C-alpha positions as CSV (number, residue, x, y, z in Angstrom):
1,M,0.3,0.4,-0.1
2,F,1.3,3.5,-0.8
3,V,-0.3,6.6,0.6
4,V,-0.1,10.3,-0.9
5,Q,-1.4,13.1,0.5
6,A,-2.1,16.6,-1.6
7,L,-1.2,19.9,0.6
8,N,-1.7,23.3,-0.6
9,D,0.9,26.1,0.4
10,D,-0.7,26.5,3.7
11,A,-0.3,22.5,4.5
12,Y,-4.4,22.6,4.3
13,A,-5.4,19.0,2.7
14,V,-7.1,19.3,-0.8
15,D,-9.7,16.3,-2.0
16,D,-10.7,16.1,-5.3
17,V,-7.8,16.6,-7.1
18,Q,-6.0,14.1,-9.4
19,V,-2.8,11.3,-8.9
20,V,-1.4,9.6,-11.3
21,F,0.8,6.9,-9.8
22,L,4.0,5.5,-11.3
23,E,5.4,2.1,-11.7
24,L,8.7,2.6,-11.9
25,D,9.8,-0.9,-11.8
26,D,6.9,-3.4,-13.8
27,S,9.5,-6.6,-13.1
28,R,8.7,-6.4,-9.4
29,F,5.4,-4.9,-8.8
30,E,1.6,-5.9,-9.8
31,L,-0.5,-2.8,-9.4
32,L,-4.1,-4.3,-8.0
33,D,-5.8,-1.2,-9.2
34,A,-4.7,-1.2,-12.6
35,Q,-6.6,0.2,-15.6
36,D,-7.1,-1.8,-18.8
37,S,-4.9,1.5,-20.9
38,G,-3.1,4.8,-19.7
39,P,-1.6,5.0,-16.6
40,L,-3.2,4.7,-13.1
41,V,-4.9,7.5,-11.7
42,G,-6.4,8.1,-8.2
43,T,-8.8,11.0,-6.8
44,T,-7.8,12.5,-3.5
45,G,-10.0,12.3,-0.4
46,F,-10.8,11.1,2.6
47,D,-9.0,7.7,3.4
48,E,-10.3,5.4,6.0
49,G,-7.2,3.6,6.7
50,T,-4.9,6.3,7.7
51,G,-7.7,8.7,8.5
52,L,-6.1,11.5,5.9
53,R,-8.1,14.1,4.2
54,G,-6.5,14.7,0.6
55,A,-5.2,11.3,0.3
56,A,-5.3,8.8,-2.6
57,R,-3.9,5.3,-2.5
58,L,-2.0,2.9,-4.3
59,R,-2.6,-0.7,-3.7
60,F,0.4,-3.2,-5.1
61,R,1.8,-6.4,-4.4
62,V,5.7,-7.6,-5.2
63,K,5.5,-10.4,-7.8
64,P,6.4,-14.2,-6.7
65,D,9.5,-13.9,-9.3
66,A,10.6,-10.3,-8.2
67,P,14.6,-9.5,-8.5
68,Y,15.4,-9.0,-4.6
69,G,16.7,-5.5,-4.1
70,V,15.5,-1.8,-4.2
71,A,12.9,-0.2,-6.3
72,Q,10.5,2.8,-6.2
73,L,6.9,3.8,-6.8
74,A,6.3,7.4,-7.3
75,A,3.0,9.3,-7.6
76,S,2.3,12.6,-9.1
77,L,-0.6,15.5,-8.9
78,A,-2.2,15.4,-12.8
79,R,-2.7,19.0,-12.5
80,P,-0.4,20.7,-9.9
81,E,-2.2,24.2,-10.7
82,N,-5.3,22.2,-8.3
83,L,-3.3,23.0,-5.8
84,G,-3.8,26.8,-6.2
85,E,0.0,26.4,-7.3
86,P,-0.2,27.6,-11.5
87,D,4.1,27.9,-11.4
88,A,4.6,24.9,-9.3
89,S,7.4,22.8,-10.5
90,P,6.7,18.8,-11.5
91,S,9.1,18.0,-8.9
92,A,7.2,20.1,-6.3
93,S,4.0,17.7,-6.8
94,L,6.1,14.0,-7.2
95,A,6.2,11.7,-4.4
96,Q,8.1,8.5,-4.3
97,V,8.5,5.5,-2.3
98,T,11.5,3.2,-2.0
99,V,10.3,-0.4,-1.3
100,E,12.9,-3.0,-0.4
101,I,12.6,-6.7,-1.5
102,V,14.2,-9.0,0.8
103,P,14.5,-12.8,0.7
104,D,12.7,-14.7,3.2
105,I,16.0,-16.7,5.3
106,S,14.0,-19.8,5.4
107,K,13.9,-20.3,1.6
108,V,17.8,-19.7,1.4
109,R,19.9,-22.0,0.3
110,L,24.0,-22.2,0.1
111,T,25.5,-23.9,-2.2
112,P,29.9,-24.4,-2.2
113,F,32.4,-23.9,-5.2
114,P,34.1,-26.2,-5.6
115,V,32.0,-29.2,-4.3
116,E,35.2,-31.6,-4.4
117,P,38.2,-31.4,-1.3
118,V,40.2,-28.5,-2.2
119,V,44.2,-29.5,-2.2
120,L,47.0,-27.4,-1.3
121,K,50.5,-28.4,-1.5
122,V,53.5,-26.9,0.4
123,G,55.7,-24.7,-1.6
124,E,52.8,-23.9,-4.5
125,T,52.1,-20.0,-4.8
126,E,49.5,-20.1,-6.6
127,A,46.3,-18.9,-4.6
128,Q,43.9,-21.0,-4.1
129,H,40.0,-19.8,-3.3
130,I,36.7,-20.9,-1.8
131,Y,33.2,-19.5,-2.6
132,V,30.0,-19.9,-1.3
133,Q,26.4,-18.7,-3.6
134,A,23.0,-18.2,-2.0
135,V,19.9,-18.9,-3.7
136,D,16.2,-19.1,-2.9
137,D,14.2,-22.0,-3.2
138,Q,13.4,-20.9,-7.3
139,S,17.2,-20.7,-7.8
140,Q,17.5,-17.3,-7.4
141,P,20.8,-15.9,-6.5
142,I,20.7,-13.7,-3.6
143,N,23.3,-10.4,-3.0
144,N,23.6,-8.3,0.3
145,L,23.2,-11.4,2.3
146,D,26.1,-12.1,5.5
147,I,28.0,-15.4,5.1
148,Y,30.6,-16.3,7.5
149,A,33.2,-19.1,7.0
150,E,35.8,-20.2,9.9
151,V,38.5,-22.6,10.3
152,F,37.9,-25.7,12.1
153,G,40.6,-25.8,15.0
154,G,40.9,-21.9,15.2
155,V,44.5,-21.1,15.6
156,D,45.7,-24.6,15.8
157,S,44.4,-25.1,12.1
158,P,47.0,-25.5,9.6
159,V,44.7,-23.1,7.3
160,A,43.6,-19.6,7.5
161,L,41.5,-17.1,5.8
162,M,43.6,-14.5,4.3
163,E,42.4,-11.1,4.5
164,G,45.0,-9.1,2.3
165,D,48.1,-10.4,4.4
166,A,46.4,-11.0,7.5
167,A,45.4,-14.4,8.5
168,Q,42.2,-15.2,9.9
169,A,40.3,-18.1,11.8
170,R,36.9,-16.0,11.0
171,S,35.5,-13.7,8.4
172,T,32.3,-12.8,7.1
173,R,31.4,-11.2,3.7
174,T,28.5,-10.0,2.0
175,T,27.4,-11.5,-1.1
176,T,28.0,-9.6,-4.6
177,A,28.5,-10.6,-8.1
178,N,31.8,-12.2,-8.7
179,I,34.0,-14.4,-11.4
180,V,33.5,-18.4,-10.2
181,M,35.3,-21.0,-12.7
182,G,35.7,-18.1,-15.4
183,M,32.1,-17.0,-15.1
184,V,30.1,-14.2,-13.7
185,T,28.0,-15.4,-11.0
186,V,25.7,-13.4,-8.5
187,G,25.0,-14.0,-4.7
188,V,28.4,-15.0,-4.0
189,V,31.2,-14.5,-1.6
190,R,34.9,-15.6,-1.7
191,W,37.8,-16.2,0.4
192,E,41.3,-17.1,-0.3
193,V,42.8,-20.3,1.9
194,R,46.5,-20.6,2.7
195,L,48.6,-23.0,4.4
196,K,50.3,-21.7,7.6
197,G,53.3,-23.6,7.3
198,A,54.9,-26.7,6.2
199,V,54.0,-30.2,6.8
200,T,55.6,-33.2,6.5
201,A,53.1,-35.9,5.9
202,P,49.5,-35.3,4.1
203,T,47.0,-34.1,6.8
204,T,43.7,-32.5,6.2
205,A,41.9,-29.2,7.5
206,Q,38.1,-28.1,7.2
207,V,36.5,-24.5,6.4
208,R,32.8,-24.2,7.4
209,F,30.4,-21.4,6.4
210,G,26.9,-20.7,7.2
211,L,24.3,-17.8,6.6
212,V,24.7,-15.1,9.7
213,G,21.9,-15.0,11.9
214,S,20.5,-18.2,10.5
215,G,18.5,-20.9,12.4
216,G,15.3,-22.7,12.8
217,T,13.7,-25.2,10.1
218,G,15.8,-26.4,7.7
219,A,18.7,-24.3,9.3
220,E,20.9,-27.6,7.7
221,S,20.6,-25.9,4.0
222,R,22.2,-22.6,5.4
223,I,25.7,-24.2,6.8
224,G,28.5,-26.1,5.1
225,K,31.9,-27.0,4.9
226,F,34.6,-27.4,2.6
227,D,37.2,-30.3,3.1
228,I,40.5,-29.4,2.4
229,Q,43.6,-31.8,1.6
230,I,47.3,-30.6,2.7
231,L,50.0,-32.3,0.8
232,P,53.9,-31.8,2.0
233,A,56.1,-30.2,-0.6
234,E,57.3,-33.4,-3.4
235,E,61.1,-34.5,-2.7
236,A,63.6,-33.4,-5.1
237,P,64.4,-37.2,-7.2
238,A,67.9,-38.7,-5.9
239,P,70.8,-38.4,-8.1
């Protein structure tokens, strides 16, 4: 619901003026009082829901497949001179409301990349990255969600999450678009995983991840882990 009120220069409500409602993002909203053709026009009067005079109301709903994010609805006087302001600029008679469309946390699913164990070898300098993507129950990627990753074992683990040159046992990042396996992928967080030191025998480690603030029914779909295999440096063959 979007309610606007028409006021004159003396801040008195004005009835019986026409208001044009503008749908600025038709991929997200459906106007429930839409007309067969032309813009949706309402007339100001008494609004029972708010108790306001000089008010006009727009009923809308968010489409089931609407992209997540911020969008706007707007309203403008069809004829600003009806307020007794013949020289009024269009912007003076324009009202906007911002609507943020957010996911249902209970429907969020987290998917790790890669799925197979990550292999770290002592002596290799190439950065190793892990990724987590957030999607809803319709497989629509979701940006702007906070996801944490933590090294199992904390400071005693042979691996660490890197923040620049600083090694961390836990890190939280926000999903956004990123390059995964050579493709631009939406709803992703990325961490670099690095060995903290040399090992003399093969060993394993684990990085766990989850949606910040998640819990309740289906919480197991909002957590996960990466298995990491650690290999010692290859010895030079005997002469």
